[in-house]
C-alpha positions as CSV (number, residue, x, y, z in Angstrom):
1,M,30.1,-4.3,17.7
2,N,28.1,-6.0,14.9
3,L,24.4,-5.4,15.0
4,K,22.2,-8.0,13.4
5,M,18.9,-6.9,11.9
6,Q,16.1,-9.0,13.2
7,V,13.2,-9.4,10.9
8,T,10.0,-9.8,12.9
9,P,7.1,-11.9,11.6
10,R,5.1,-8.7,11.2
11,S,7.8,-7.1,9.1
12,R,8.1,-10.2,7.0
13,E,4.4,-10.2,6.3
14,T,4.5,-6.5,5.4
15,L,7.3,-7.1,2.9
16,V,5.6,-10.1,1.3
17,A,2.3,-8.2,1.1
18,A,4.0,-5.2,-0.5
19,A,5.8,-7.5,-3.0
20,C,2.5,-9.2,-3.9
21,I,0.7,-5.9,-4.3
22,A,3.4,-4.6,-6.7
23,F,3.4,-7.9,-8.6
24,C,-0.4,-8.0,-9.0
25,G,-0.5,-4.4,-10.2
26,W,2.3,-5.1,-12.7
27,F,0.6,-8.3,-13.8
28,L,-2.6,-6.5,-14.6
29,M,-0.8,-4.0,-16.8
30,K,1.4,-6.6,-18.5
31,F,-1.4,-9.1,-19.2
32,H,-3.4,-6.4,-20.9
33,M,-0.7,-4.7,-22.8
34,D,0.6,-8.0,-24.2
35,A,-2.7,-8.5,-26.0
36,A,-3.6,-4.9,-26.6
37,N,-4.0,-3.4,-30.1
38,D,-1.6,-0.5,-30.5
39,S,-3.8,1.5,-32.8
40,E,-6.8,1.2,-30.5
41,T,-4.7,2.1,-27.5
42,Q,-3.3,5.2,-29.2
43,A,-6.7,6.3,-30.4
44,Y,-8.1,5.9,-26.9
45,V,-5.3,7.8,-25.1
46,A,-5.3,10.5,-27.8
47,S,-9.1,11.1,-27.3
48,L,-8.6,11.4,-23.5
49,I,-5.8,13.9,-24.0
50,A,-8.0,15.9,-26.4
51,S,-10.8,15.9,-23.8
52,A,-8.5,17.1,-21.1
53,A,-7.1,19.9,-23.3
54,H,-10.6,21.1,-24.4
55,T,-12.3,20.3,-21.1
56,S,-14.9,18.3,-22.9
57,L,-16.7,15.2,-21.6
58,S,-15.0,12.0,-22.3
59,T,-17.0,8.8,-23.0
60,D,-16.2,5.1,-23.3
61,A,-16.7,2.9,-26.3
62,T,-20.4,2.5,-25.6
63,G,-21.1,6.3,-25.1
64,Q,-21.2,6.1,-21.3
65,Y,-19.6,9.2,-19.8
66,A,-16.2,8.9,-18.1
67,A,-15.4,12.4,-16.9
68,L,-12.4,11.6,-14.8
69,A,-10.4,9.4,-17.1
70,P,-8.8,12.2,-19.1
71,Y,-7.4,13.8,-16.0
72,V,-5.9,10.5,-14.8
73,M,-4.1,9.9,-18.1
74,W,-3.0,13.5,-18.8
75,P,-0.2,13.7,-16.1
76,F,1.5,10.6,-17.5
77,T,1.4,11.6,-21.1
78,T,2.5,15.1,-20.3
79,L,5.6,13.9,-18.4
80,L,6.5,11.4,-21.1
81,Q,5.9,13.5,-24.2
82,P,9.4,15.3,-24.0
83,I,11.1,12.0,-23.5
84,T,9.7,9.5,-26.0
85,G,7.7,9.6,-29.2
86,A,5.6,6.7,-28.0
87,Y,4.2,8.7,-25.1
88,L,0.6,7.7,-25.7
89,I,1.2,4.0,-25.3
90,R,3.7,4.4,-22.5
91,G,1.4,6.8,-20.8
92,L,-1.2,4.1,-20.7
93,V,1.3,1.6,-19.4
94,F,2.2,3.8,-16.5
95,A,-1.4,4.7,-15.8
96,L,-2.5,1.1,-15.8
97,L,0.5,0.2,-13.5
98,V,-0.4,2.9,-11.0
99,L,-4.1,2.1,-11.0
100,G,-3.4,-1.7,-10.7
101,V,-1.1,-1.2,-7.7
102,A,-3.6,1.2,-6.1
103,L,-6.4,-1.3,-6.6
104,N,-4.6,-4.1,-5.1
105,A,-3.2,-2.0,-2.2
106,L,-6.6,-0.7,-1.2
107,T,-8.2,-4.1,-1.5
108,Y,-5.5,-5.5,0.8
109,V,-6.1,-2.7,3.3
110,W,-9.9,-3.3,3.1
111,L,-9.6,-7.0,3.7
112,R,-7.2,-6.5,6.6
113,T,-9.6,-3.9,8.0
114,L,-12.3,-6.6,8.1
115,R,-9.8,-8.7,10.2
116,L,-9.1,-11.3,7.6
117,T,-5.7,-12.9,8.1
118,W,-2.6,-11.9,6.2
119,L,-2.5,-15.0,4.0
120,T,-6.2,-15.0,3.2
121,S,-5.9,-11.4,2.1
122,L,-3.1,-12.3,-0.2
123,V,-5.2,-15.1,-1.7
124,G,-7.9,-12.5,-2.2
125,L,-5.4,-10.4,-4.2
126,V,-4.7,-13.4,-6.4
127,L,-8.5,-13.9,-7.0
128,L,-9.0,-10.2,-7.7
129,S,-6.1,-10.0,-10.2
130,T,-7.2,-13.1,-12.0
131,S,-10.8,-11.7,-12.4
132,A,-9.5,-8.2,-13.4
133,A,-7.1,-9.6,-15.9
134,F,-9.8,-11.7,-17.5
135,A,-12.2,-8.7,-17.6
136,M,-9.5,-6.4,-19.1
137,Q,-9.2,-8.6,-22.2
138,L,-11.9,-6.5,-23.8
139,R,-11.7,-2.7,-23.5
140,G,-9.1,-3.0,-20.8
141,W,-7.6,0.3,-21.8
142,E,-10.6,2.2,-20.5
143,S,-9.0,3.5,-17.3
144,D,-12.4,4.6,-15.8
145,K,-13.2,0.9,-15.2
146,L,-10.1,0.5,-13.0
147,L,-10.6,3.9,-11.3
148,E,-14.1,3.0,-10.2
149,P,-13.2,0.2,-7.7
150,I,-10.4,2.4,-6.4
151,L,-12.8,5.2,-5.6
152,F,-15.3,2.8,-4.0
153,L,-12.6,1.3,-1.8
154,L,-11.5,4.7,-0.7
155,A,-15.2,5.6,0.1
156,V,-15.8,2.4,2.1
157,L,-12.6,2.8,4.1
158,A,-13.5,6.4,4.8
159,A,-17.0,5.4,6.0
160,W,-15.6,2.5,8.1
161,H,-13.2,4.9,9.9
162,R,-15.9,7.7,10.1
163,R,-14.0,10.1,7.9
164,W,-17.1,11.6,6.5
165,P,-15.7,14.5,4.4
166,L,-13.4,12.0,2.6
167,Y,-16.3,9.7,2.1
168,V,-18.4,12.4,0.5
169,L,-15.6,13.4,-1.7
170,C,-14.8,9.9,-2.9
171,A,-18.5,9.2,-3.5
172,A,-18.8,12.4,-5.6
173,L,-15.7,11.5,-7.6
174,A,-17.1,8.0,-8.2
175,A,-20.3,9.5,-9.7
176,A,-18.3,11.8,-11.9
177,N,-16.2,8.9,-13.1
178,R,-19.0,6.6,-14.1
179,E,-22.8,6.5,-13.9
180,T,-22.7,3.5,-11.5
181,G,-21.0,5.8,-9.0
182,I,-24.6,6.6,-7.9
183,F,-24.2,3.5,-5.7
184,A,-21.1,4.8,-3.9
185,P,-23.0,6.6,-1.0
186,F,-24.5,3.3,0.1
187,V,-21.1,1.9,1.1
188,A,-21.7,3.8,4.4
189,L,-23.9,0.8,5.4
190,V,-20.6,-0.8,6.6
191,A,-20.4,1.9,9.3
192,S,-23.6,0.8,11.0
193,D,-23.7,1.0,14.8
194,P,-23.6,-2.3,16.7
195,N,-27.0,-3.8,17.5
196,T,-28.9,-1.3,15.3
197,N,-30.6,-1.6,12.0
198,P,-28.0,-0.5,9.3
199,L,-30.7,1.3,7.3
200,R,-31.8,3.4,10.2
201,T,-28.2,4.2,11.0
202,L,-27.6,5.2,7.4
203,A,-30.7,7.3,7.3
204,R,-29.5,9.3,10.3
205,R,-26.2,10.2,8.8
206,P,-26.1,13.6,7.1
207,A,-23.0,12.6,5.2
208,F,-25.0,9.9,3.4
209,W,-27.7,12.3,2.2
210,L,-25.1,14.9,1.2
211,A,-23.2,12.3,-0.9
212,L,-26.4,10.9,-2.4
213,A,-27.5,14.4,-3.4
214,F,-24.1,15.2,-5.0
215,C,-24.0,11.9,-6.9
216,S,-27.6,12.2,-8.1
217,I,-27.0,15.7,-9.5
218,E,-23.8,14.7,-11.1
219,V,-25.3,11.7,-12.9
220,L,-28.3,13.6,-14.1
221,V,-26.3,16.5,-15.4
222,L,-23.6,14.4,-17.0
223,R,-26.1,12.1,-18.7
224,Q,-27.8,15.2,-20.2
225,V,-24.5,16.6,-21.4
226,G,-23.1,13.4,-22.9
227,P,-24.3,11.4,-25.9
228,A,-26.9,8.7,-25.6
229,P,-25.2,5.4,-24.9
230,S,-25.3,2.7,-27.6
231,V,-26.1,-0.3,-25.5
232,T,-28.5,-3.2,-26.1
233,P,-30.4,-3.6,-22.7
234,W,-30.2,-7.1,-21.1
235,A,-27.8,-8.4,-23.9
236,Y,-25.6,-10.0,-21.2
237,A,-28.4,-11.5,-19.2
238,A,-28.5,-14.4,-21.6
239,P,-27.3,-17.6,-19.8
240,A,-24.3,-18.2,-22.1
241,R,-22.9,-14.7,-21.7
242,F,-23.8,-14.4,-18.0
243,V,-22.1,-17.7,-17.1
244,N,-19.0,-16.4,-18.9
245,V,-19.0,-13.3,-16.7
246,L,-19.5,-15.3,-13.5
247,G,-16.7,-17.6,-14.5
248,G,-14.4,-14.7,-15.1
249,L,-15.3,-13.4,-11.6
250,C,-14.2,-16.7,-10.2
251,L,-17.8,-17.4,-9.1
252,L,-17.2,-14.9,-6.2
253,P,-20.7,-13.3,-6.5
254,V,-22.3,-16.8,-6.1
255,L,-20.1,-17.7,-3.2
256,A,-20.7,-14.4,-1.5
257,L,-24.5,-14.9,-1.7
258,A,-24.1,-18.4,-0.3
259,V,-21.9,-17.4,2.7
260,G,-23.3,-13.9,3.3
261,R,-24.2,-14.7,6.9
262,A,-20.6,-14.8,7.9
263,A,-20.2,-11.0,7.0
264,P,-20.8,-8.2,9.4
265,L,-24.4,-6.9,9.4
266,G,-23.6,-3.7,7.5
267,L,-21.6,-5.5,4.8
268,R,-24.4,-8.1,4.6
269,W,-26.9,-5.4,3.8
270,L,-24.5,-4.0,1.2
271,L,-24.3,-7.5,-0.3
272,Y,-28.1,-8.2,-0.6
273,A,-29.7,-4.8,-0.7
274,V,-27.1,-2.9,-2.9
275,T,-25.1,-5.2,-5.1
276,V,-28.2,-7.2,-6.4
277,P,-29.9,-4.0,-7.7
278,W,-26.5,-2.8,-8.9
279,L,-26.1,-6.0,-11.0
280,V,-29.6,-5.5,-12.4
281,V,-28.9,-1.9,-13.4
282,V,-25.6,-2.9,-15.0
283,L,-27.2,-5.7,-17.0
284,A,-29.9,-3.2,-18.2
285,T,-27.7,-0.2,-19.0
286,E,-24.1,-1.4,-19.6
287,Q,-22.1,-3.6,-22.0
288,V,-20.9,-6.0,-19.4
289,D,-18.3,-7.8,-21.8
290,Q,-16.3,-10.0,-19.4
291,G,-17.2,-8.3,-16.2
292,L,-15.0,-5.1,-16.5
293,V,-17.8,-2.9,-15.2
294,L,-18.3,-5.1,-12.1
295,L,-14.8,-4.7,-10.5
296,A,-16.2,-2.3,-7.9
297,P,-18.7,-4.6,-6.3
298,L,-16.2,-7.4,-6.7
299,A,-13.4,-5.6,-4.8
300,V,-15.6,-4.1,-2.1
301,V,-18.3,-6.7,-1.4
302,W,-18.1,-10.1,-3.2
303,L,-14.4,-10.8,-2.6
304,A,-14.5,-9.7,1.0
305,V,-17.7,-11.6,1.9
306,S,-16.5,-14.8,0.2
307,L,-13.2,-14.7,2.1
308,L,-15.0,-14.0,5.4
309,G,-17.2,-17.0,4.8
310,V,-14.2,-19.3,4.0
311,E,-12.4,-18.2,7.2
312,A,-15.6,-18.8,9.2
313,A,-16.0,-22.3,7.8
314,I,-12.4,-23.1,8.6
315,R,-12.8,-21.9,12.2
316,T,-15.9,-24.0,12.5
317,Q,-14.3,-27.1,11.2
318,S,-11.3,-26.6,13.4
319,R,-13.5,-26.4,16.5
320,L,-15.4,-29.5,15.5
321,G,-12.1,-31.3,14.9
322,I,-10.8,-30.4,18.3
323,R,-14.0,-31.6,19.9
324,R,-13.8,-34.9,18.1
325,D,-10.2,-35.4,19.0
326,V,-11.0,-34.7,22.7
327,A,-13.9,-37.2,22.5
328,R,-11.5,-39.9,21.1
329,V,-8.9,-39.6,23.9
330,P,-8.7,-43.1,25.5
331,E,-9.2,-43.3,29.2
332,A,-6.6,-44.9,31.4
333,P,-7.4,-48.5,32.3
334,A,-8.8,-49.0,35.8
335,A,-6.4,-50.0,38.5
336,R,-6.5,-53.6,39.5
């Protein structure tokens, strides 16, 4: 007897989503490597391997510490070194591919966790990949910039599902990865109890204070150990540069601020009370370039809030359209 496999709509959606996630991860790697400078790439990867071998603190091009980047790159180059002489460049290729797929997969899980539809979530991946590809045109080989949104997404998913040990671990890793990881503990705002003030709920969570203590200590210690960053404060606050960054982010920060009321209360607090100071700190202490250092708030907050606002507007217009159609239904003529 022949058995025919029936593909359910849910299975079809899963397959399409997996294919989109894989393609977007590959696209990020391919788009960057096509325009990358081989000598800069080799120098960067070699410095990371040297840091891992000597357990020294790694830094990015501006002198900001990036403590986890060497240990992300080291497994790939170690596995490829016996196979190929170009193990430095190919190690970066595989690292970017894995990080890109992980970023898109976790973003998709986060958007679906917020009950966004399947198709809207995939559109979100397209927006995220477009913004990330634009941002990675400058210093895109710095793997700590891709690792940061991954750790933030893991932390926010752990907080949403009340997996507090995992939340504390991911927040601590985010602070070890980059200085802006100090904001990672605040993603627990999304886990606020219904009908309660998110700040009060957050203040009553021991996991938040534990994560904040770990992150603060890490940032203070690593800043003392590392060199002084060579960054011109507020250089990218100039309108011409800032507009370039906003354009590269597909205007999602502006759209998110405009439709923030559509987001859940905890995510709304994260949008207004955390990402705005976060942006100010980045402008004052980072070399923003084309938005590479803003991928974490983009993936966790701005993208999600924007898509929630779009779906809320569509639902509202649909209800209004149905009401207008009902109002226009002609009445039957009176009997004579």
